[in-house]
N, C-alpha and C positions, 0 to 999 in steps of 0.2 A: 135864557137860563142864567141864573145868578152865579156869582163866583165860586162860593163853596160847593154848590151843586155840580158846577162843571169840574172842578178839581176833582171832586170825589168820582165822578163818571170817568175821567180820564184814567185816574189810578185804578179803579176796578178794571177798566177795559185792559191796560197794560199789564195788570197781574194776571188776568184771565189768558191773554195771549202768551205771556211768559210760561205761565204753568201749561197750558196745551202744547206749546212748543217743546218744552222740556220732555213732557210725557211722549211726545211723537219721537223725539230723538232716542229716548230710552228705548222704546219700543222697536224702533228701527234698528238700533245696535244689537238689541237681543234676538231680534229675527234673523239678523246677518251673522249671527253666532260671533260677534264682536263687542261684548258688552262693555258699557262704561258705567261708572258709578252715577247715581241718581245727581249727586253734587257736580259732577263734570258736566252732564247733561244740562242742568240748571243754569251753570256758568255759561256755558255755550248758547243757550238760549236767550239769557239776558244780553250777551254781546249781540245777537242777531236782532233782538227787538230794538235795542238801541241804534243800531245801524239802520233799521227799516224805519225809525222814528226820525233820524237825522235825515235820511233821504227824502221822506215825506215833508219835512219841514223846509228842505232846500227846494223841492218842487213847489211848493206852496209860495215861497218867497220869490222864485223867478217868475211864477205866473202872476203875482201881484204886481211886479217890476214891469212885466209886458203890458199889463192892462192899464198902468198908469202914465 
């Protein structure tokens, strides 16, 4: 896969995860009768996505070091 196509794929993937997680947090808060604003849920989901991506990056880096 070429550079621009790969970047576009990663950006779309992260955006979809972010939106789905924000929706899930908002729905969960609504169901538990502790609603939060959509902006609060979006901020929380952005943090969780960034944390997950950092963990994935660290895992791949550690695995690459072990293989070499």
